[in-house]
C-alpha positions as CSV (number, residue, x, y, z in Angstrom):
1,M,-5.7,-19.4,-3.3
2,D,-7.3,-16.2,-2.7
3,R,-7.3,-13.9,-5.5
4,D,-5.9,-10.9,-3.1
5,A,-3.4,-13.0,-1.6
6,F,-1.9,-14.1,-5.0
7,Q,-1.9,-10.2,-6.0
8,A,-0.1,-9.6,-2.7
9,G,2.4,-12.1,-3.2
10,Y,2.8,-11.2,-7.0
11,V,3.5,-7.5,-6.1
12,S,6.0,-8.5,-3.2
13,S,7.7,-10.5,-5.9
14,E,8.1,-7.6,-8.1
15,L,9.4,-5.4,-5.1
16,G,11.8,-7.8,-4.1
17,C,13.0,-8.2,-7.5
18,R,13.8,-4.5,-7.6
19,G,16.0,-4.8,-4.2
20,I,13.0,-3.3,-2.1
21,R,12.7,-5.0,1.2
22,V,9.1,-5.7,2.0
23,L,6.9,-5.8,5.4
24,G,3.8,-7.4,5.0
25,G,1.3,-10.2,5.2
26,F,-0.4,-8.5,8.2
27,A,-3.8,-9.9,9.0
28,S,-5.3,-6.5,10.4
29,A,-4.5,-2.8,10.5
30,E,-3.5,-3.0,14.0
31,E,-0.8,-5.8,13.3
32,A,0.5,-3.3,10.5
33,I,0.4,-0.3,12.8
34,Q,2.5,-2.4,15.5
35,A,5.1,-3.2,12.6
36,L,5.1,0.7,11.7
37,Q,5.9,1.5,15.4
38,A,8.6,-1.3,15.6
39,E,10.3,-0.3,12.4
40,P,11.5,3.1,12.1
41,N,13.0,3.1,8.8
42,I,9.9,2.6,6.8
43,R,9.8,4.7,3.7
44,A,6.5,4.1,1.8
45,A,3.8,1.9,2.4
46,I,1.1,0.2,0.3
47,V,-2.6,0.0,2.0
48,A,-4.9,-2.5,0.7
49,Q,-8.3,-2.2,2.6
50,A,-11.9,-2.4,0.9
51,T,-13.8,0.0,3.2
52,H,-13.4,3.1,5.3
53,V,-9.6,3.5,4.1
54,M,-9.5,7.3,4.6
55,A,-10.7,6.8,8.5
56,S,-8.2,4.0,9.0
57,P,-6.2,4.1,12.2
58,L,-3.2,2.9,9.7
59,V,-3.4,5.5,7.2
60,D,-3.6,8.3,10.4
61,A,-0.2,6.4,11.7
62,L,1.2,6.7,8.4
63,K,0.5,10.4,8.2
64,R,1.6,11.1,11.6
65,R,5.1,9.5,10.5
66,N,5.0,11.3,6.8
67,V,5.1,8.2,5.5
68,P,3.7,8.4,1.9
69,Y,1.2,5.6,1.1
70,L,-0.4,4.3,-1.9
71,L,-4.2,3.1,-1.5
72,L,-5.3,-0.2,-3.6
73,L,-8.9,-0.3,-3.8
74,P,-11.4,-2.7,-4.9
75,S,-12.7,-2.4,-8.5
76,N,-16.0,-1.3,-7.7
77,T,-14.6,2.3,-6.6
78,M,-16.0,4.9,-8.6
79,K,-13.8,7.5,-10.2
80,H,-15.3,10.5,-8.4
81,E,-14.4,8.7,-5.1
82,T,-10.8,8.7,-6.1
83,E,-10.6,12.3,-7.2
84,I,-11.5,13.6,-3.7
85,I,-8.7,11.4,-2.2
86,E,-5.4,13.4,-1.9
87,T,-3.1,10.4,-2.3
88,P,-2.1,8.1,-4.9
89,V,-4.8,5.7,-5.7
90,L,-4.7,2.1,-8.0
91,A,-7.9,0.6,-8.1
92,K,-8.1,-3.2,-9.5
93,P,-7.4,-4.2,-11.9
94,F,-4.0,-2.9,-11.7
95,A,-0.4,-4.7,-12.4
96,A,2.3,-5.4,-10.0
97,Y,4.7,-3.3,-11.8
98,Q,2.4,0.0,-11.4
99,V,2.8,-0.4,-7.5
100,A,6.3,-1.4,-8.0
101,D,6.9,1.9,-10.2
102,W,5.4,4.0,-7.4
103,V,7.5,2.5,-4.4
104,S,10.6,2.9,-6.9
105,G,9.7,7.0,-7.5
106,I,9.2,7.3,-3.6
107,L,12.7,5.8,-2.9
108,G,14.5,7.7,-5.4
109,G,14.4,5.6,-8.6
110,I,15.6,2.1,-7.0
């Protein structure tokens, strides 16, 4: 099993245990954008992309909808790279509870 797929499943499971409905498993940013357009009640997003995440059409779509998002970045991301990003960031390794805590905070402490 792919390590990232395992981690995504673990994070989704943690969120589910907290009663948070998760949309996910998208193979591409385009699929995620389609889901965002089809679902008007999305209140938060977790974006995991290895390259050019700040120039991503998905991030642009989230900004247009004013949906808060958390970036999950690879472990080789340098600290100075994350300091210029004006959004919450977790770089690998991180625990599922850290992602779930961020989402819970955004959704009002679910």
